[in-house]
Every structure is written in structure tokens, then in C-alpha cells.
C-alpha positions as CSV (number, residue, x, y, z in Angstrom):
1,M,3.0,17.2,-1.7
2,G,2.8,18.5,2.2
3,T,-0.1,16.1,2.7
4,L,1.3,13.3,1.1
5,V,4.8,13.4,3.2
6,L,2.8,13.8,6.4
7,A,0.7,10.9,5.6
8,A,3.9,8.8,5.0
9,G,5.2,10.2,8.2
10,A,1.9,9.7,10.1
11,G,1.8,6.4,8.9
12,V,5.1,5.1,9.8
13,A,5.2,6.6,13.4
14,W,1.5,4.9,13.7
15,C,2.9,1.4,12.5
16,C,6.0,1.6,14.3
17,R,3.6,1.7,17.2
18,R,1.6,-1.2,16.4
19,L,4.9,-3.3,15.8
20,G,6.2,-2.3,19.4
21,L,8.8,0.3,18.7
22,H,8.6,3.3,21.3
23,G,10.2,6.6,22.0
24,A,12.6,8.3,19.9
25,G,13.2,5.4,17.5
26,R,9.4,6.0,15.8
27,W,9.6,9.7,15.3
28,V,13.2,8.8,13.9
29,A,11.9,6.1,11.6
30,A,8.8,8.7,10.6
31,L,11.3,11.4,9.8
32,A,13.7,9.2,7.8
33,Y,10.8,8.1,5.4
34,M,9.3,11.4,5.4
35,L,12.5,12.8,4.1
36,S,13.4,9.8,1.4
37,P,15.1,10.8,-1.6
38,Y,12.5,8.4,-3.4
39,V,10.2,11.6,-3.1
40,I,12.2,13.8,-5.1
41,D,11.5,12.4,-8.6
42,Y,7.8,12.8,-8.1
43,L,7.5,16.3,-6.7
44,T,6.2,17.7,-9.8
45,R,3.4,16.3,-12.1
46,T,3.7,12.8,-11.4
47,S,3.2,13.0,-7.0
48,A,0.3,11.2,-7.6
49,I,2.5,7.9,-7.7
50,L,3.9,8.6,-4.1
51,M,0.0,7.5,-2.8
52,P,0.7,4.5,-2.7
53,W,4.6,5.0,-0.8
54,A,2.6,7.5,1.5
55,S,0.3,4.6,2.6
56,L,2.8,2.2,3.1
57,G,3.2,2.3,6.9
58,W,-0.7,2.5,7.4
59,M,-0.7,-1.0,5.2
60,I,2.0,-2.5,7.4
61,G,0.4,-1.5,10.5
62,L,-3.1,-2.6,9.7
63,T,-1.8,-5.9,8.3
64,A,-0.2,-6.5,11.8
65,M,-3.6,-5.9,13.5
66,A,-5.5,-7.9,10.9
67,A,-3.1,-11.0,11.8
68,R,-2.9,-10.5,15.6
69,T,-6.2,-10.0,15.8
70,G,-7.8,-12.3,13.6
71,R,-10.8,-9.7,12.9
72,W,-12.1,-8.0,9.6
73,R,-12.1,-4.3,10.7
74,P,-8.3,-3.9,10.1
75,A,-8.5,-6.1,6.6
76,G,-11.4,-3.7,5.8
77,L,-9.5,-0.7,6.6
78,F,-6.8,-2.1,4.3
79,A,-9.3,-2.3,1.5
80,L,-10.2,1.1,2.3
81,V,-6.5,2.5,2.1
82,V,-6.0,0.4,-1.1
83,A,-9.2,1.9,-2.8
84,I,-7.8,5.6,-1.7
85,V,-4.4,5.0,-3.4
86,G,-4.8,2.6,-5.8
87,G,-6.7,4.0,-8.7
88,V,-3.5,5.7,-10.1
89,N,-1.1,3.1,-10.8
90,A,-1.8,-0.5,-10.2
91,T,1.9,-1.2,-10.3
92,S,2.9,1.0,-7.2
93,V,0.2,-0.6,-5.3
94,L,1.6,-4.2,-5.9
95,L,4.8,-3.3,-5.0
96,V,4.0,-1.4,-1.9
97,G,1.7,-4.7,-0.9
98,L,5.3,-6.5,-0.9
99,G,5.7,-4.9,2.6
100,P,2.5,-6.4,4.3
101,G,3.3,-9.3,2.7
102,L,6.9,-9.8,4.1
103,W,5.5,-8.8,7.4
104,L,3.2,-11.8,7.5
105,L,6.1,-14.3,6.2
106,H,8.1,-13.0,9.0
107,A,5.3,-13.2,11.4
108,G,4.8,-16.9,11.0
109,V,8.1,-17.6,10.5
110,T,9.3,-16.2,14.1
111,R,5.9,-17.5,15.3
112,E,4.4,-14.1,16.4
113,V,1.4,-15.3,14.7
114,P,0.2,-18.8,13.6
115,W,0.2,-19.5,10.1
116,R,-3.6,-19.9,10.2
117,R,-4.0,-16.8,11.3
118,V,-1.2,-15.3,9.0
119,A,-3.2,-17.4,5.9
120,L,-6.6,-15.8,7.4
121,A,-5.6,-12.1,7.1
122,A,-3.9,-12.3,4.0
123,A,-6.9,-14.3,2.6
124,R,-9.3,-11.4,3.9
125,I,-6.9,-8.3,3.1
126,G,-6.5,-9.6,-0.3
127,A,-10.0,-10.5,-1.4
128,L,-11.3,-7.1,0.1
129,S,-8.5,-5.4,-1.7
130,A,-9.5,-7.3,-5.0
131,A,-13.2,-6.2,-4.3
132,V,-12.5,-2.4,-3.8
133,S,-10.0,-2.5,-6.9
134,L,-12.7,-3.8,-9.1
135,W,-13.7,-0.5,-10.4
136,W,-10.4,0.5,-12.2
137,A,-9.9,-3.3,-13.2
138,A,-13.0,-2.5,-15.0
139,G,-12.0,0.3,-16.6
140,L,-8.5,-0.8,-17.6
141,W,-10.5,-4.0,-19.2
142,A,-13.0,-1.6,-21.1
143,E,-10.1,0.2,-22.2
144,A,-8.2,-2.8,-23.5
145,R,-11.2,-4.3,-25.0
146,Y,-12.8,-1.3,-27.0
147,G,-10.5,1.7,-26.8
148,I,-8.3,3.0,-29.1
149,D,-5.1,1.6,-29.9
150,V,-2.5,4.1,-29.1
151,L,0.3,2.8,-30.2
152,R,-1.0,2.0,-33.6
153,V,-2.3,5.7,-33.9
154,M,0.8,7.6,-32.3
155,P,2.9,9.1,-35.7
156,V,6.4,7.4,-35.4
157,R,9.4,10.6,-35.5
158,T,12.6,9.4,-36.8
């Protein structure tokens, strides 16, 4: 748990630096995120669901770098983060992905980044993230197609 909380705080601090926030505000944001009450529900056996939460700062910062520079490396690092945290719960990764998506929208609307570069960054990040997610998506497909129908097999208790 300590590693996840530390990774979350370090990611937010790094993201703040990428977004231009310096000084004490960066550390206040990191501490506030690390000490979020959201964590309390997942301190026990479901702590793996916190992995996408811990990656949010890293994902937004890498998205900003990918859009601002127009390079493949930040998009590749984003996909690597998705590969590390994405095999546990696809829904969590999709929900955390809203943050980078909203940053891209904001960057385009405020003209911080030209729309063409926003679209290019989104396409690169999306394609690479989909590619690194194929391993667990294939497992889910095989489970759905050939696995046991768990709901039909489970005994009904009244």
C-alpha cells in the first residue's frame, strides 16, 4: 500500500511540474492526492484496484508531454504505464483514462496545443495502449467464449 500511495503522490508532483505548477502548490497537490479518502475503501484485499488511481498523475503528465512535443516516446511510456496497471480492472483504467482525455480537450480548447497535435497524441496513445492491452483482452475473450458460465453454476441461496 505504501508503494502505491508513494507512486500516486510522486506522479501528481511530477505531473504538476509538467503542467507548470511550481513551489509549495505542487507538494500540496501531491499530499492531498496521496491522503485522499478514496484509498480507505481499498486498503484490504482489493488494493490492486488502486493501481490505476496511482497512475493518474503519470498518465496526465505523459499525455501533456506527448501532445506538446509530438513525439512517440511519451506515448510509449503512457502505454507502458497502462500495461503495468491495466491487467487488473479494465473499468478502472478506462475511468482513469478520462483524466488524460480531458487534459487533451482542455489543451485544444485553450489553444495550448494545436488540434492536429492533440489528435495525433490521442491516436498514438490510444493505439499503443490498445496494443499493450491485448494480452488481457484476449484472456477475457477466451474466458467468455470457452469458460464456465459461473452465474449458471453458482448455487442460489434463499
